[in-house]
PDB file of N, CA, C and O in Angstrom:
ATOM      1  N   UNK A   1      50.431  58.791  29.502  1.00  0.00           N
ATOM      2  CA  UNK A   1      50.714  57.526  30.147  1.00  0.00           C
ATOM      3  C   UNK A   1      51.003  57.730  31.641  1.00  0.00           C
ATOM      4  O   UNK A   1      50.608  56.902  32.463  1.00  0.00           O
ATOM      5  N   UNK A   2      51.685  58.817  31.995  1.00  0.00           N
ATOM      6  CA  UNK A   2      52.006  59.045  33.408  1.00  0.00           C
ATOM      7  C   UNK A   2      50.759  59.269  34.252  1.00  0.00           C
ATOM      8  O   UNK A   2      50.796  59.048  35.463  1.00  0.00           O
ATOM      9  N   UNK A   3      49.668  59.696  33.653  1.00  0.00           N
ATOM     10  CA  UNK A   3      48.425  59.898  34.397  1.00  0.00           C
ATOM     11  C   UNK A   3      47.828  58.576  34.856  1.00  0.00           C
ATOM     12  O   UNK A   3      46.994  58.561  35.762  1.00  0.00           O
ATOM     13  N   UNK A   4      48.237  57.461  34.248  1.00  0.00           N
ATOM     14  CA  UNK A   4      47.721  56.151  34.610  1.00  0.00           C
ATOM     15  C   UNK A   4      48.497  55.502  35.756  1.00  0.00           C
ATOM     16  O   UNK A   4      48.070  54.472  36.276  1.00  0.00           O
ATOM     17  N   UNK A   5      49.617  56.079  36.153  1.00  0.00           N
ATOM     18  CA  UNK A   5      50.421  55.518  37.239  1.00  0.00           C
ATOM     19  C   UNK A   5      49.731  55.812  38.564  1.00  0.00           C
ATOM     20  O   UNK A   5      49.426  56.964  38.876  1.00  0.00           O
ATOM     21  N   UNK A   6      49.490  54.767  39.335  1.00  0.00           N
ATOM     22  CA  UNK A   6      48.793  54.920  40.612  1.00  0.00           C
ATOM     23  C   UNK A   6      49.692  54.678  41.810  1.00  0.00           C
ATOM     24  O   UNK A   6      49.417  55.187  42.897  1.00  0.00           O
ATOM     25  N   UNK A   7      50.754  53.915  41.637  1.00  0.00           N
ATOM     26  CA  UNK A   7      51.604  53.555  42.770  1.00  0.00           C
ATOM     27  C   UNK A   7      53.040  53.403  42.307  1.00  0.00           C
ATOM     28  O   UNK A   7      53.318  52.875  41.231  1.00  0.00           O
ATOM     29  N   UNK A   8      53.959  53.887  43.161  1.00  0.00           N
ATOM     30  CA  UNK A   8      55.388  53.721  42.922  1.00  0.00           C
ATOM     31  C   UNK A   8      55.928  52.820  44.021  1.00  0.00           C
ATOM     32  O   UNK A   8      55.727  53.084  45.206  1.00  0.00           O
ATOM     33  N   UNK A   9      56.605  51.770  43.630  1.00  0.00           N
ATOM     34  CA  UNK A   9      57.225  50.853  44.585  1.00  0.00           C
ATOM     35  C   UNK A   9      58.735  50.934  44.390  1.00  0.00           C
ATOM     36  O   UNK A   9      59.253  50.616  43.319  1.00  0.00           O
ATOM     37  N   UNK A  10      59.432  51.364  45.443  1.00  0.00           N
ATOM     38  CA  UNK A  10      60.888  51.449  45.406  1.00  0.00           C
ATOM     39  C   UNK A  10      61.406  50.251  46.184  1.00  0.00           C
ATOM     40  O   UNK A  10      61.187  50.143  47.390  1.00  0.00           O
ATOM     41  N   UNK A  11      62.087  49.361  45.496  1.00  0.00           N
ATOM     42  CA  UNK A  11      62.490  48.077  46.071  1.00  0.00           C
ATOM     43  C   UNK A  11      63.924  48.120  46.603  1.00  0.00           C
ATOM     44  O   UNK A  11      64.776  47.345  46.168  1.00  0.00           O
ATOM     45  N   UNK A  12      64.177  49.003  47.518  1.00  0.00           N
ATOM     46  CA  UNK A  12      65.443  49.023  48.231  1.00  0.00           C
ATOM     47  C   UNK A  12      66.582  49.716  47.512  1.00  0.00           C
ATOM     48  O   UNK A  12      66.518  50.027  46.322  1.00  0.00           O
ATOM     49  N   UNK A  13      67.636  49.944  48.299  1.00  0.00           N
ATOM     50  CA  UNK A  13      68.861  50.596  47.840  1.00  0.00           C
ATOM     51  C   UNK A  13      68.575  51.935  47.159  1.00  0.00           C
ATOM     52  O   UNK A  13      69.069  52.217  46.067  1.00  0.00           O
ATOM     53  N   UNK A  14      67.773  52.740  47.831  1.00  0.00           N
ATOM     54  CA  UNK A  14      67.390  54.034  47.278  1.00  0.00           C
ATOM     55  C   UNK A  14      68.481  55.085  47.437  1.00  0.00           C
ATOM     56  O   UNK A  14      68.461  56.100  46.741  1.00  0.00           O
ATOM     57  N   UNK A  15      69.430  54.860  48.338  1.00  0.00           N
ATOM     58  CA  UNK A  15      70.531  55.791  48.564  1.00  0.00           C
ATOM     59  C   UNK A  15      71.830  55.002  48.546  1.00  0.00           C
ATOM     60  O   UNK A  15      71.949  53.977  49.216  1.00  0.00           O
ATOM     61  N   UNK A  16      72.805  55.480  47.778  1.00  0.00           N
ATOM     62  CA  UNK A  16      74.094  54.791  47.686  1.00  0.00           C
ATOM     63  C   UNK A  16      74.860  54.849  49.002  1.00  0.00           C
ATOM     64  O   UNK A  16      74.793  55.840  49.729  1.00  0.00           O
ATOM     65  N   UNK A  17      75.581  53.786  49.295  1.00  0.00           N
ATOM     66  CA  UNK A  17      76.440  53.731  50.473  1.00  0.00           C
ATOM     67  C   UNK A  17      77.694  54.573  50.211  1.00  0.00           C
ATOM     68  O   UNK A  17      78.231  54.580  49.103  1.00  0.00           O
ATOM     69  N   UNK A  18      78.142  55.271  51.234  1.00  0.00           N
ATOM     70  CA  UNK A  18      79.350  56.093  51.126  1.00  0.00           C
ATOM     71  C   UNK A  18      80.563  55.178  51.010  1.00  0.00           C
ATOM     72  O   UNK A  18      80.600  54.106  51.614  1.00  0.00           O
ATOM     73  N   UNK A  19      81.559  55.607  50.227  1.00  0.00           N
ATOM     74  CA  UNK A  19      82.741  54.752  50.008  1.00  0.00           C
ATOM     75  C   UNK A  19      83.546  54.510  51.284  1.00  0.00           C
ATOM     76  O   UNK A  19      84.330  53.562  51.337  1.00  0.00           O
ATOM     77  N   UNK A  20      83.375  55.333  52.303  1.00  0.00           N
ATOM     78  CA  UNK A  20      84.112  55.143  53.555  1.00  0.00           C
ATOM     79  C   UNK A  20      83.262  54.492  54.637  1.00  0.00           C
ATOM     80  O   UNK A  20      83.660  54.484  55.802  1.00  0.00           O
ATOM     81  N   UNK A  21      82.111  53.949  54.285  1.00  0.00           N
ATOM     82  CA  UNK A  21      81.229  53.320  55.270  1.00  0.00           C
ATOM     83  C   UNK A  21      81.895  52.159  55.987  1.00  0.00           C
ATOM     84  O   UNK A  21      81.626  51.918  57.164  1.00  0.00           O
ATOM     85  N   UNK A  22      82.753  51.445  55.294  1.00  0.00           N
ATOM     86  CA  UNK A  22      83.437  50.308  55.910  1.00  0.00           C
ATOM     87  C   UNK A  22      84.299  50.757  57.086  1.00  0.00           C
ATOM     88  O   UNK A  22      84.354  50.076  58.110  1.00  0.00           O
ATOM     89  N   UNK A  23      84.966  51.886  56.948  1.00  0.00           N
ATOM     90  CA  UNK A  23      85.800  52.416  58.033  1.00  0.00           C
ATOM     91  C   UNK A  23      84.934  52.766  59.232  1.00  0.00           C
ATOM     92  O   UNK A  23      85.302  52.472  60.369  1.00  0.00           O
ATOM     93  N   UNK A  24      83.794  53.386  58.990  1.00  0.00           N
ATOM     94  CA  UNK A  24      82.881  53.779  60.058  1.00  0.00           C
ATOM     95  C   UNK A  24      82.323  52.549  60.765  1.00  0.00           C
ATOM     96  O   UNK A  24      82.186  52.547  61.988  1.00  0.00           O
ATOM     97  N   UNK A  25      82.002  51.514  60.015  1.00  0.00           N
ATOM     98  CA  UNK A  25      81.420  50.297  60.599  1.00  0.00           C
ATOM     99  C   UNK A  25      82.384  49.562  61.522  1.00  0.00           C
ATOM    100  O   UNK A  25      81.958  48.734  62.327  1.00  0.00           O
ATOM    101  N   UNK A  26      83.660  49.851  61.417  1.00  0.00           N
ATOM    102  CA  UNK A  26      84.639  49.209  62.302  1.00  0.00           C
ATOM    103  C   UNK A  26      84.551  49.756  63.719  1.00  0.00           C
ATOM    104  O   UNK A  26      84.952  49.079  64.666  1.00  0.00           O
ATOM    105  N   UNK A  27      84.032  50.970  63.880  1.00  0.00           N
ATOM    106  CA  UNK A  27      83.772  51.545  65.198  1.00  0.00           C
ATOM    107  C   UNK A  27      85.001  51.766  66.042  1.00  0.00           C
ATOM    108  O   UNK A  27      85.252  50.997  66.969  1.00  0.00           O
ATOM    109  N   UNK A  28      85.763  52.777  65.756  1.00  0.00           N
ATOM    110  CA  UNK A  28      86.953  53.098  66.513  1.00  0.00           C
ATOM    111  C   UNK A  28      86.959  54.587  66.821  1.00  0.00           C
ATOM    112  O   UNK A  28      86.369  55.382  66.090  1.00  0.00           O
ATOM    113  N   UNK A  29      87.617  54.954  67.889  1.00  0.00           N
ATOM    114  CA  UNK A  29      87.756  56.361  68.241  1.00  0.00           C
ATOM    115  C   UNK A  29      88.450  57.120  67.115  1.00  0.00           C
ATOM    116  O   UNK A  29      88.156  58.291  66.875  1.00  0.00           O
ATOM    117  N   UNK A  30      89.357  56.459  66.436  1.00  0.00           N
ATOM    118  CA  UNK A  30      90.104  57.092  65.345  1.00  0.00           C
ATOM    119  C   UNK A  30      89.214  57.460  64.165  1.00  0.00           C
ATOM    120  O   UNK A  30      89.608  58.263  63.320  1.00  0.00           O
ATOM    121  N   UNK A  31      88.033  56.887  64.101  1.00  0.00           N
ATOM    122  CA  UNK A  31      87.162  57.127  62.947  1.00  0.00           C
ATOM    123  C   UNK A  31      86.164  58.261  63.175  1.00  0.00           C
ATOM    124  O   UNK A  31      85.247  58.437  62.372  1.00  0.00           O
ATOM    125  N   UNK A  32      86.319  59.026  64.243  1.00  0.00           N
ATOM    126  CA  UNK A  32      85.347  60.087  64.520  1.00  0.00           C
ATOM    127  C   UNK A  32      85.243  61.094  63.378  1.00  0.00           C
ATOM    128  O   UNK A  32      84.141  61.521  63.034  1.00  0.00           O
ATOM    129  N   UNK A  33      86.358  61.475  62.793  1.00  0.00           N
ATOM    130  CA  UNK A  33      86.335  62.407  61.669  1.00  0.00           C
ATOM    131  C   UNK A  33      85.636  61.773  60.475  1.00  0.00           C
ATOM    132  O   UNK A  33      84.834  62.416  59.798  1.00  0.00           O
ATOM    133  N   UNK A  34      85.950  60.502  60.222  1.00  0.00           N
ATOM    134  CA  UNK A  34      85.299  59.789  59.118  1.00  0.00           C
ATOM    135  C   UNK A  34      83.806  59.639  59.387  1.00  0.00           C
ATOM    136  O   UNK A  34      83.001  59.740  58.461  1.00  0.00           O
ATOM    137  N   UNK A  35      83.425  59.400  60.639  1.00  0.00           N
ATOM    138  CA  UNK A  35      82.007  59.284  60.991  1.00  0.00           C
ATOM    139  C   UNK A  35      81.249  60.531  60.565  1.00  0.00           C
ATOM    140  O   UNK A  35      80.181  60.439  59.960  1.00  0.00           O
ATOM    141  N   UNK A  36      81.798  61.693  60.881  1.00  0.00           N
ATOM    142  CA  UNK A  36      81.132  62.942  60.529  1.00  0.00           C
ATOM    143  C   UNK A  36      80.976  63.068  59.015  1.00  0.00           C
ATOM    144  O   UNK A  36      79.912  63.448  58.527  1.00  0.00           O
ATOM    145  N   UNK A  37      82.019  62.754  58.286  1.00  0.00           N
ATOM    146  CA  UNK A  37      81.976  62.840  56.822  1.00  0.00           C
ATOM    147  C   UNK A  37      80.906  61.901  56.261  1.00  0.00           C
ATOM    148  O   UNK A  37      80.079  62.300  55.441  1.00  0.00           O
ATOM    149  N   UNK A  38      80.938  60.651  56.720  1.00  0.00           N
ATOM    150  CA  UNK A  38      80.011  59.641  56.201  1.00  0.00           C
ATOM    151  C   UNK A  38      78.570  59.977  56.567  1.00  0.00           C
ATOM    152  O   UNK A  38      77.687  59.923  55.711  1.00  0.00           O
ATOM    153  N   UNK A  39      78.324  60.321  57.825  1.00  0.00           N
ATOM    154  CA  UNK A  39      76.945  60.584  58.246  1.00  0.00           C
ATOM    155  C   UNK A  39      76.413  61.895  57.690  1.00  0.00           C
ATOM    156  O   UNK A  39      75.210  62.007  57.452  1.00  0.00           O
ATOM    157  N   UNK A  40      77.258  62.881  57.477  1.00  0.00           N
ATOM    158  CA  UNK A  40      76.817  64.106  56.811  1.00  0.00           C
ATOM    159  C   UNK A  40      76.433  63.822  55.363  1.00  0.00           C
ATOM    160  O   UNK A  40      75.423  64.325  54.872  1.00  0.00           O
ATOM    161  N   UNK A  41      77.245  63.009  54.680  1.00  0.00           N
ATOM    162  CA  UNK A  41      76.930  62.633  53.294  1.00  0.00           C
ATOM    163  C   UNK A  41      75.644  61.817  53.232  1.00  0.00           C
ATOM    164  O   UNK A  41      74.817  62.019  52.343  1.00  0.00           O
ATOM    165  N   UNK A  42      75.478  60.896  54.176  1.00  0.00           N
ATOM    166  CA  UNK A  42      74.265  60.087  54.233  1.00  0.00           C
ATOM    167  C   UNK A  42      73.047  60.972  54.465  1.00  0.00           C
ATOM    168  O   UNK A  42      72.008  60.784  53.832  1.00  0.00           O
ATOM    169  N   UNK A  43      73.173  61.924  55.361  1.00  0.00           N
ATOM    170  CA  UNK A  43      72.084  62.852  55.630  1.00  0.00           C
ATOM    171  C   UNK A  43      71.738  63.667  54.384  1.00  0.00           C
ATOM    172  O   UNK A  43      70.563  63.860  54.074  1.00  0.00           O
ATOM    173  N   UNK A  44      72.753  64.141  53.675  1.00  0.00           N
ATOM    174  CA  UNK A  44      72.520  64.897  52.443  1.00  0.00           C
ATOM    175  C   UNK A  44      71.813  64.039  51.389  1.00  0.00           C
ATOM    176  O   UNK A  44      70.908  64.511  50.701  1.00  0.00           O
ATOM    177  N   UNK A  45      72.234  62.780  51.269  1.00  0.00           N
ATOM    178  CA  UNK A  45      71.603  61.878  50.302  1.00  0.00           C
ATOM    179  C   UNK A  45      70.137  61.659  50.627  1.00  0.00           C
ATOM    180  O   UNK A  45      69.291  61.692  49.734  1.00  0.00           O
ATOM    181  N   UNK A  46      69.829  61.434  51.898  1.00  0.00           N
ATOM    182  CA  UNK A  46      68.429  61.231  52.288  1.00  0.00           C
ATOM    183  C   UNK A  46      67.622  62.513  52.136  1.00  0.00           C
ATOM    184  O   UNK A  46      66.438  62.446  51.805  1.00  0.00           O
ATOM    185  N   UNK A  47      68.217  63.669  52.366  1.00  0.00           N
ATOM    186  CA  UNK A  47      67.521  64.937  52.139  1.00  0.00           C
ATOM    187  C   UNK A  47      67.157  65.103  50.668  1.00  0.00           C
ATOM    188  O   UNK A  47      66.046  65.524  50.346  1.00  0.00           O
ATOM    189  N   UNK A  48      68.098  64.769  49.765  1.00  0.00           N
ATOM    190  CA  UNK A  48      67.817  64.850  48.328  1.00  0.00           C
ATOM    191  C   UNK A  48      66.742  63.846  47.916  1.00  0.00           C
ATOM    192  O   UNK A  48      65.871  64.159  47.105  1.00  0.00           O
ATOM    193  N   UNK A  49      66.807  62.636  48.481  1.00  0.00           N
ATOM    194  CA  UNK A  49      65.804  61.616  48.185  1.00  0.00           C
ATOM    195  C   UNK A  49      64.424  62.072  48.659  1.00  0.00           C
ATOM    196  O   UNK A  49      63.428  61.900  47.957  1.00  0.00           O
ATOM    197  N   UNK A  50      64.380  62.650  49.848  1.00  0.00           N
ATOM    198  CA  UNK A  50      63.116  63.158  50.387  1.00  0.00           C
ATOM    199  C   UNK A  50      62.561  64.290  49.519  1.00  0.00           C
ATOM    200  O   UNK A  50      61.357  64.350  49.271  1.00  0.00           O
ATOM    201  N   UNK A  51      63.426  65.175  49.065  1.00  0.00           N
ATOM    202  CA  UNK A  51      62.984  66.269  48.194  1.00  0.00           C
ATOM    203  C   UNK A  51      62.436  65.722  46.872  1.00  0.00           C
ATOM    204  O   UNK A  51      61.439  66.222  46.350  1.00  0.00           O
ATOM    205  N   UNK A  52      63.098  64.693  46.339  1.00  0.00           N
ATOM    206  CA  UNK A  52      62.628  64.072  45.095  1.00  0.00           C
ATOM    207  C   UNK A  52      61.247  63.451  45.299  1.00  0.00           C
ATOM    208  O   UNK A  52      60.351  63.633  44.475  1.00  0.00           O
ATOM    209  N   UNK A  53      61.078  62.709  46.411  1.00  0.00           N
ATOM    210  CA  UNK A  53      59.777  62.114  46.705  1.00  0.00           C
ATOM    211  C   UNK A  53      58.713  63.182  46.939  1.00  0.00           C
ATOM    212  O   UNK A  53      57.549  62.995  46.586  1.00  0.00           O
ATOM    213  N   UNK A  54      59.116  64.296  47.532  1.00  0.00           N
ATOM    214  CA  UNK A  54      58.177  65.367  47.835  1.00  0.00           C
ATOM    215  C   UNK A  54      57.538  65.986  46.609  1.00  0.00           C
ATOM    216  O   UNK A  54      56.510  66.653  46.723  1.00  0.00           O
ATOM    217  N   UNK A  55      58.119  65.784  45.448  1.00  0.00           N
ATOM    218  CA  UNK A  55      57.565  66.343  44.222  1.00  0.00           C
ATOM    219  C   UNK A  55      56.244  65.691  43.820  1.00  0.00           C
ATOM    220  O   UNK A  55      55.423  66.318  43.151  1.00  0.00           O
ATOM    221  N   UNK A  56      56.033  64.439  44.223  1.00  0.00           N
ATOM    222  CA  UNK A  56      54.835  63.739  43.776  1.00  0.00           C
ATOM    223  C   UNK A  56      54.152  62.920  44.869  1.00  0.00           C
ATOM    224  O   UNK A  56      53.180  62.219  44.588  1.00  0.00           O
ATOM    225  N   UNK A  57      54.625  62.993  46.079  1.00  0.00           N
ATOM    226  CA  UNK A  57      54.095  62.152  47.151  1.00  0.00           C
ATOM    227  C   UNK A  57      52.619  62.447  47.457  1.00  0.00           C
ATOM    228  O   UNK A  57      51.902  61.572  47.942  1.00  0.00           O
ATOM    229  N   UNK A  58      52.168  63.663  47.179  1.00  0.00           N
ATOM    230  CA  UNK A  58      50.777  64.018  47.458  1.00  0.00           C
ATOM    231  C   UNK A  58      49.799  63.475  46.417  1.00  0.00           C
ATOM    232  O   UNK A  58      48.595  63.419  46.670  1.00  0.00           O
ATOM    233  N   UNK A  59      50.295  63.085  45.274  1.00  0.00           N
ATOM    234  CA  UNK A  59      49.406  62.626  44.202  1.00  0.00           C
ATOM    235  C   UNK A  59      49.607  61.165  43.825  1.00  0.00           C
ATOM    236  O   UNK A  59      48.891  60.643  42.971  1.00  0.00           O
ATOM    237  N   UNK A  60      50.570  60.503  44.448  1.00  0.00           N
ATOM    238  CA  UNK A  60      50.910  59.136  44.077  1.00  0.00           C
ATOM    239  C   UNK A  60      51.217  58.326  45.330  1.00  0.00           C
ATOM    240  O   UNK A  60      51.956  58.787  46.200  1.00  0.00           O
ATOM    241  N   UNK A  61      50.658  57.129  45.430  1.00  0.00           N
ATOM    242  CA  UNK A  61      50.992  56.242  46.545  1.00  0.00           C
ATOM    243  C   UNK A  61      52.404  55.708  46.338  1.00  0.00           C
ATOM    244  O   UNK A  61      52.750  55.264  45.243  1.00  0.00           O
ATOM    245  N   UNK A  62      53.219  55.751  47.392  1.00  0.00           N
ATOM    246  CA  UNK A  62      54.608  55.314  47.307  1.00  0.00           C
ATOM    247  C   UNK A  62      54.887  54.302  48.405  1.00  0.00           C
ATOM    248  O   UNK A  62      54.594  54.551  49.575  1.00  0.00           O
ATOM    249  N   UNK A  63      55.449  53.169  48.035  1.00  0.00           N
ATOM    250  CA  UNK A  63      55.916  52.156  48.977  1.00  0.00           C
ATOM    251  C   UNK A  63      57.428  52.085  48.862  1.00  0.00           C
ATOM    252  O   UNK A  63      57.967  51.951  47.764  1.00  0.00           O
ATOM    253  N   UNK A  64      58.116  52.176  50.002  1.00  0.00           N
ATOM    254  CA  UNK A  64      59.578  52.101  49.998  1.00  0.00           C
ATOM    255  C   UNK A  64      59.993  50.924  50.864  1.00  0.00           C
ATOM    256  O   UNK A  64      59.669  50.871  52.051  1.00  0.00           O
ATOM    257  N   UNK A  65      60.697  49.998  50.277  1.00  0.00           N
ATOM    258  CA  UNK A  65      61.200  48.841  51.006  1.00  0.00           C
ATOM    259  C   UNK A  65      62.705  49.001  51.194  1.00  0.00           C
ATOM    260  O   UNK A  65      63.402  49.404  50.263  1.00  0.00           O
ATOM    261  N   UNK A  66      63.213  48.693  52.375  1.00  0.00           N
ATOM    262  CA  UNK A  66      64.662  48.815  52.583  1.00  0.00           C
ATOM    263  C   UNK A  66      65.410  47.732  51.816  1.00  0.00           C
ATOM    264  O   UNK A  66      64.941  46.602  51.679  1.00  0.00           O
ATOM    265  N   UNK A  67      66.571  48.103  51.325  1.00  0.00           N
ATOM    266  CA  UNK A  67      67.424  47.162  50.614  1.00  0.00           C
ATOM    267  C   UNK A  67      68.661  46.827  51.413  1.00  0.00           C
ATOM    268  O   UNK A  67      68.849  47.310  52.529  1.00  0.00           O
ATOM    269  N   UNK A  68      69.495  46.002  50.835  1.00  0.00           N
ATOM    270  CA  UNK A  68      70.711  45.541  51.498  1.00  0.00           C
ATOM    271  C   UNK A  68      71.636  46.694  51.869  1.00  0.00           C
ATOM    272  O   UNK A  68      72.265  46.654  52.927  1.00  0.00           O
ATOM    273  N   UNK A  69      71.732  47.702  51.039  1.00  0.00           N
ATOM    274  CA  UNK A  69      72.649  48.814  51.262  1.00  0.00           C
ATOM    275  C   UNK A  69      72.012  50.008  51.967  1.00  0.00           C
ATOM    276  O   UNK A  69      72.715  50.957  52.317  1.00  0.00           O
ATOM    277  N   UNK A  70      70.698  49.983  52.183  1.00  0.00           N
ATOM    278  CA  UNK A  70      70.041  51.102  52.856  1.00  0.00           C
ATOM    279  C   UNK A  70      70.392  51.113  54.330  1.00  0.00           C
ATOM    280  O   UNK A  70      70.560  50.065  54.953  1.00  0.00           O
ATOM    281  N   UNK A  71      70.500  52.310  54.875  1.00  0.00           N
ATOM    282  CA  UNK A  71      70.868  52.487  56.275  1.00  0.00           C
ATOM    283  C   UNK A  71      69.882  51.781  57.199  1.00  0.00           C
ATOM    284  O   UNK A  71      70.277  51.216  58.219  1.00  0.00           O
ATOM    285  N   UNK A  72      68.622  51.811  56.849  1.00  0.00           N
ATOM    286  CA  UNK A  72      67.593  51.240  57.705  1.00  0.00           C
ATOM    287  C   UNK A  72      67.525  49.712  57.627  1.00  0.00           C
ATOM    288  O   UNK A  72      66.888  49.088  58.476  1.00  0.00           O
ATOM    289  N   UNK A  73      68.151  49.110  56.654  1.00  0.00           N
ATOM    290  CA  UNK A  73      68.008  47.665  56.472  1.00  0.00           C
ATOM    291  C   UNK A  73      68.536  46.867  57.664  1.00  0.00           C
ATOM    292  O   UNK A  73      68.104  45.734  57.880  1.00  0.00           O
ATOM    293  N   UNK A  74      69.442  47.424  58.425  1.00  0.00           N
ATOM    294  CA  UNK A  74      69.968  46.720  59.592  1.00  0.00           C
ATOM    295  C   UNK A  74      68.954  46.643  60.727  1.00  0.00           C
ATOM    296  O   UNK A  74      69.099  45.828  61.639  1.00  0.00           O
ATOM    297  N   UNK A  75      67.936  47.483  60.674  1.00  0.00           N
ATOM    298  CA  UNK A  75      66.970  47.553  61.755  1.00  0.00           C
ATOM    299  C   UNK A  75      65.646  46.864  61.450  1.00  0.00           C
ATOM    300  O   UNK A  75      64.827  46.662  62.347  1.00  0.00           O
ATOM    301  N   UNK A  76      65.436  46.506  60.201  1.00  0.00           N
ATOM    302  CA  UNK A  76      64.205  45.852  59.801  1.00  0.00           C
ATOM    303  C   UNK A  76      64.493  44.403  59.410  1.00  0.00           C
ATOM    304  O   UNK A  76      65.572  44.099  58.901  1.00  0.00           O
ATOM    305  N   UNK A  77      63.534  43.513  59.646  1.00  0.00           N
ATOM    306  CA  UNK A  77      63.746  42.108  59.224  1.00  0.00           C
ATOM    307  C   UNK A  77      63.708  41.966  57.709  1.00  0.00           C
ATOM    308  O   UNK A  77      63.868  40.863  57.189  1.00  0.00           O
TER     309      UNK A  77
END
């Protein structure tokens, strides 16, 4: 059955938001330590997601749409 799959569509929220994202979004000098923690975790999550996609991206068409919680959703309409 998996041989019949031609396209994967990921409809947003592919990476979970960090529990301290709210603190970072407030934007204060005091949050610099939290910024590093949150953005390092976000980077690790996207690295794992990229590695997962890399397992089949050469043999399967993949469409990824940003979701409400995705980091990129703030930059796309």
